[in-house]
Every structure is written in C-alpha cells, then in structure tokens.
C-alpha positions, 0 to 999 in steps of 0.5 A: 710283782703283783700276783692275782691268782691267790684265792681264799683257800687255794691258788687259781688263775688264767694261764699265762696272764695270772699264773705262769712259770715265773709265778709258779717258781716264786710260789715254790720259793715262797712255800719253802721259806714260809714253812722252813720246809726240808722236803715237799711232795708235788703232783699235778693234774691232767691239764696241758699246762700242768707239767710245765707249771709243775717243773717251774714250781719244783725248780723254785722249791729246789732252789730254796734248798728243799728236796722234792718227792715228785709223784707225777700225774695224780689227783689232789687226794693223792697229794694229800695222801702222799704228804701225810703218808710219807711224813713230808713238810708240805705238799702241792698239787698243780690243778684247776679242778673244773675251771675252764681250759685256760685256767690252772692253779695249786692246792697247798698243804703243810705237814700232816696235810693240814690246809693252808688257807687265807687264814693260815698262811696263804696271804703270807706266801703270796706276799713272799712270792710278790716281794721276791726277796727269798732266803739264800739256800745253802744247797740246791734240793734234789728231786726224787720221782716215785710211784705212790699209787700202790700205797694209796690203793692199799690205803683206800681198801681199808675203808671197806670190807672187801671180802664181803663185797658182792658184784655190782655193775657200775658206770664210771665217768672220769670226764677225761680227767684223772679219776680213771687211773685210780679206778683202773688200779682198784679194779683188780681188788673189787668184784665190780664190773665197771662200764667206763665212759670218757675214761682216758685222761685228756687235757684237751677235754674233748667231751667238755670240762669235767664238772658233773654238777652242771646239768648238761654234763650229767646226761651221758652218765645217766644214759649209760646207767640206763643203757647198761642197767647198772646199779649206780653211776659215778662221775668226777671233776678233773682232779677227782677230789669230788665224786657225784652219784647217779642211782639205778634209774639214772637219776642224779643224786644231789650232794646234800643227800650224800652228805646225810647218807655218809654222816649217818653211816659214820655215826652208826659206826661211831655213836656219839661222834661229831660230823661237820657240814656246810651252811648251805643246806643243813636240816637233813644232816642235822636230823640224821645226826640227831637220830643216830645220837651224834652231833652235827657241827656247822662250818663255813663253806670251803675245803680249808675251813671244813678241815680246820673245823673237823680238827678242832671238833675231832669229827669223824666225817665232814661233807659239803653239798658240793660233793666234797667229803672229808674223813678223819682217817684221811688226815681230815682231807677231802677225797673223791674215791672213799665216798663211792667205796662206802656207798657201794658197801652201804648198798650191800649191807642194807640190801637197798638200791641207792634210790631207796637209801636217799629217797625218803630223805629227799621227800622229807627235806626237798631242796632247790639245789644250788642256783647261781645268778650273776649280780652286780652287788652281792652284799647289797642284795643280801641286805635287801633279802635279810630286811625283807624276811627278818620279821618272820625269820626264826633264826638268822646266821652269817656263818657264810653269806646269809642263812635264814630259817623259818618254821617250814623252810630255810635258805642260804644265799652267799657270794662265790669266792671265785666268780661274780655270782650269788649262790642260792639254796632253799629247802623245806620240811617235806613241802616241795611246793613251798620250797619251789615257791620260795625259790621263785620268790628269792630268784625274783629278788636276785634278778631284779 
C-alpha cells in the first residue's frame, strides 16, 4: 500500500484517508524492524483520534516482538525525556501539534532521543511500512503503563535555582492542549501565581486549534495579561513542544528575540560555547553570540536538522524563530517548558521585566515576522527573486530556501515542507522603515 503521511522530519496526515489504524500498525511494525528495537516508549497528545491510533501503533510494536512502555497522554517533550531517561531503544509520540482537527501524526526518535528524519531512516521506515513484509517475531511484546511525569518534573526543576525564585503572576494559555497538566505538576514547586485560561485538555478544541503564532489566537492571552496585571504570559501549541511569550504589557514577543535571549543566557553560563540557529532570521542571534564570546552556527530549519547539527557541534543551546528551543542537557531535544522556566529566572536575576530584556534587541534588529503566501511554484519564485537582487547582495545562501544579505537588510524566503506556501522573513540593522519597505517589495513579487 502507498502511505502518504511521511514528511521531511515527522509523520503528518489527514485521518482516516492518510493516517489510520492500519497505517499506524504498519508504522509500529516497521519502526521495530528498522531499529531492531527491544523496548519502545509510546505516548500521545490530546487529539480525539490519538488513543485509537496509539493502540494500533502499540499493537504493531508488540506484534514485532518489542516491549512497550506506555506513558499515556503527554507532550512530545515527555516522550523525548522518557526515551533517554529510561534508556529504551526508541520513542514515538502520536501527535499532530497545531494542525487542523482532522489531522494526526507521529514524531519518532531512536535511542538517546536521537531524531529520525528523512535523512536518517524515516524513508526506510516508510518503505518497510508500505511493503508490509515484516520480520517474524519469536514472541509478542508486553505493554507496561507507567506515570513518568514525576521524574520529568524533577528533571525540569534542575534548570533553575528554585529557592532563589520570587513570586510572579503568570498567565498560562494551554489552548486546551496538553500543557496544562505539566503546569499543574510544576505549580507546587514554584512561587508563581498562575492565571489559567483554556487550561483543560479538550481534543474538540472549543477555543480553536492551539497555534499561538497566529495573530487571531494571541489576543486572549494578551488581554488576560493586561486584565490581571501579570508579569508575563505564556501560550503553547497542542503538544506543547513550543512556547510563546507575552510581556507585561500583553505584547507578543517574536520567537526570534527569545532565541537571542536564551542564547545569550547560555553563553553567559558557558563562555565560548556554540549555539545553533535557523537561517530565517539571524543577525540578532549572531550579534549576541559574538558579544558573549560564543559562536553562532547556522542549521537548516526543522527539529530533526537542528538536533543533528547540535550534536555535531556539541552546542549548548539551539533555537528556531518558530519557538522551538533545544537543550544539550535535554538530549539536544526541543522543549516547551524549559524556556519559560529560564525566562522567569532571567527576569529575576536581572531584575528586568520581559519588555526590557528584549526591547533593545527589537530596536537593533527589527523584523517582519514570518509572512506566508500561497504560490503556484515556489522554486520559480525563488529564482526570480534571486536574479532580481543578486547584483546588490553581499551574500547569497541556500542553506534552507534562499537567504540574501545586503549592507543594511537581509531576507530568507523558503518553501513550507507541509503546506503549498512560501514563507518570508525580513530584518534590518536598526532601520524599521527600510525593513517594512523591503518586506512590501518582496510581497509584491510573491503576489504577482
């Protein structure tokens, strides 16, 4: 059978035509055969279709002869943690993150929570699943249900000096995804007052799909920050491997500046270390790394690629402007809880509100934020744009799509790996009018 839900670095598709119980079963069988796995950790998000898909996946894994550690309804980061903490052969989280309700998917890792992408085995797993000629198992594997969250909470608390933390008022918006459960588990250990909105997990998504990067989804968090006079606001996507910040005025903080903030914080602790960033927006991160005596390393966009590059470089931290943050001490994996713990600690050690921590960086390197446009032929568009600007460009890169740098501004334009759209990011050196003018110029070419 042909299986169409395999993407560049995970599995994502509509239920049931692209992803269903039969496909999930085959993926389980193929995953074990590919890794020669003896023990696999499995968890799932709050989507309504996730439990049944997980059951089919588990059946495939056990029919292949491997044992399963089932940690239940969790976030992707908890699957990553369980995989390396319990030293199993691989882990799978059934999740579609922020995709529409009729989608689901899977994120796969091998031992040590090493990513499995199209470059490192995902295509081979797809081929095995499609062929359906699986290795015969000597025995059916067992299933052990465990609560791994207490160990996870204990791990999270090692990233901050808990006794030194002071009271803060924090708005948290789980978007009816899974983040609320981890906030609740952390709450007794922290001196924070949490104002909880859209907190209960609900796969019907009564308040819309949890995707805080969309402007229409940001207003409720911003209003709550202002109404409660909170110190900051935090919102997550469905499987909460991404977190988004709002300052004390309710202003949304672009993920680009959070990458710089965390990179600088880690380089302060680890002088001379390396930090990894994506190619969409770069100047702020490069500038901050240099000012701290560290080294900024560019990687292709995408969680699997960032993790692989971090391991090669032995980087202490990696960040994407899309709000994915990666940590060496978390097996180089992305995590949506560690960033807000670190930011709240940083606010207190510097005695500065979040607006002050990022305000000067926003002024120094203003950016457009990511703008998406549906285009018929992204490859042709990139050729046209490159030819148009080539003569005046200081540097041209093709690490991920097209990046072009000029004396006072730069941009990255790339094709989405999951949607028929082109994505644009523009930044400048302290010149917001120039950034806006060049953004409009490029959008006109995209819309032509």
